[in-house]
N, C-alpha and C positions, 0 to 999 in steps of 0.2 A: 504491501499500499505506500502510494507517495505520500510524503509530509505536508500539511495544510500550508496552503500559500500563508504568508504573512499576513497580508491584508484583506483576507476573508475572515469578515467578523462572525461569531456565531449569531443565529437569529434570536433576537431576545423582544421584548416589549418594556414601554416603561413603567415606572412605578404607578403611576396613574392609570395606565391603560389595563395593569395588574387589578387595580382596585375597583375598575370597572367591572372586570372579568368575575371578582369574589364578589361584588354586590349583584351580579346577576342570577347568582345561585342562590335559590329560594329555600334555606333551611329548614322551614317550617315542615318539611316532608323529609322523612328519614333517610331516604336514597340520596337526597341532594345535603343532608347535614353530612352523612358520609363521605360524597365527592369533593365537601368544601373542606373537611377535616384532613382527607387526603393528599389534597390539591396545595391546600395553603402550607402543609406540613413539606411538602416537596418544595415549592417557592422558599420557603423559611431555612429550610437545611441542605438544600442542592442534593437531595437523593435522585438516583434514578427509581423512575417507575416501577420497576422490578425489584428495587430495595424496599421501597415503600409498601409495596403489597405483601413482601415477605416477613413484614414486620410482624411480632407478636405482642399480646397486649402488654406483656411484662418488661418489651425491649425500650418503652418510652417512659422516662421516670423525669418526670417534672421537677419533684424534689430536690432531685440531683442535677438537675439542668441537662440532662445528656439523653441519647437513646443510642442503642447498640444495634449496629446492621451486622447480622449474622451471615445472610446468605447474599453479601457483597460482590461485586465483579472479580474485585482484588481481594476477597476475604473479609475476615470481620474486623470492624472498626467501630470505634465511638465516635459519635458526633457531638458536639455541645448544640444544646439547643440555645436561640437567641435570648438573651438577658432583656428582661422586662417585656417580653412579647405576650401580653395578657391577652392579645387577639387569637394567639395561637392556643392558648391553654382553654380559653372559652370554648373556640369550635372543636376541639378536642373533647373538652367535656361534656357539650351537646351531642357529639358522636357516639360518645361511651354511654350515654342514657338511652339513646335510640337502638345501640349493640345489646344493652343489656336486656331491654324489651323484647328483643327478638331470640334471645336465649340459643344463640348459636353452640354447637358443639364444639367446633373448630376455636383454638387459642390465636386466630391470625387476628390482626387488629382491624383489618379491614375486609368485610365478608358482604357477601349478599344477603336479602333477606330469607334466602332459604337455608343460610349457615355456611354455604361454599366459598370459596375463594374467588376473590374478585379479579377479572382478567385484564390485562393491558388492553385490549381491544375495546373495551367497554368504557374504559377510562378515556383512551383517545375519543371515542363517539362521544361522551359527555363533554369532552372540553370544546371539540367543533362548536357544539350545540351552545353553549355558554358563551363561546368566544363570538359566534352570531348574535347572541342575545344582547351581548355588552357593546357591540358594533365596532371590536378590534381584529376580525376576521379571522382566519386561520391560525389556531395555537396547537402546541404538543408538549405532553409532559415535558420533553428535552428543552424546550423553550423556557419550562420553570427553572430547569437546573441552569442554564445559561445565564438566564436572568439572575440568578442568586450570585453566582461566581462574579459576574461582571458588576453588580451592586457591591459586594464585599471588596472587590480590588479599587473601586470607584472609593469607596467609604475609608480606604487606608490599609486594608488587610493585608498581611504579606501572602506573597506568591505559596510558599510553604505551607502556610495554615491554610490555604484557598485548596492547596492539593490535598491537604490530610482531609479537610471536611468532604471534598468531592471523591476520595478515595483513589485517585489516580496513583498508579504503581509507581511513575516517575514524575518528578518535578519538570522535567522537558516537556511533557504531555501538558502539563497545566499552561506553562510557558507558550509553547507553540500555539494553542488554542485560545488564551485569552492576553498574551500580550499586545496585541493590535487594540484591543478594547482599552487595556491599561494606558497605552499610548496616547488613544484619543481623549481619554479622562484628564490625563496629566496635561496634555496641551490645551484643553477646555480650562483646567485651573489655572495654568499660567497666565492664560489671556484675562483672567479675573484679577490679576495681580494689580 
């Protein structure tokens, strides 16, 4: 596989567009409460959709401010939860109340109403509906991940910290994918000097 061209940026959306996206999810309904919790968790933590769907209830510990990815692409890792993210805690609590009412036999965090595992294709379909409803067009789970990483770097996070959050095996992967985004943010910051 050839290396990514340096000037090709990963596809992202702005914070405002993501806010519209999350506002378009009607959390009064249990399946949408689940979808909101899953997608907001992916956005806040940079998890891959497969990692989010493989989480068990016990893997997310707000009291310790972390979650454990057991079935990640590069093995097990601990991901810190964003500090002071009351919205993430609220959406997870809302989903857990719905999940408890469903009484699933599975210990997976994100399940269907029948108690089975949620499929990535169902997540992608839901995102397409919410993206259109919010007026931001086509969005994918990986765009949530890219947006998280880009925002972390724009807010001054170190590349090695972002590498660990994302679970990249090599720092060069993080730098190759996000260096251009970081360069653009640095240039923008200097233009405001």
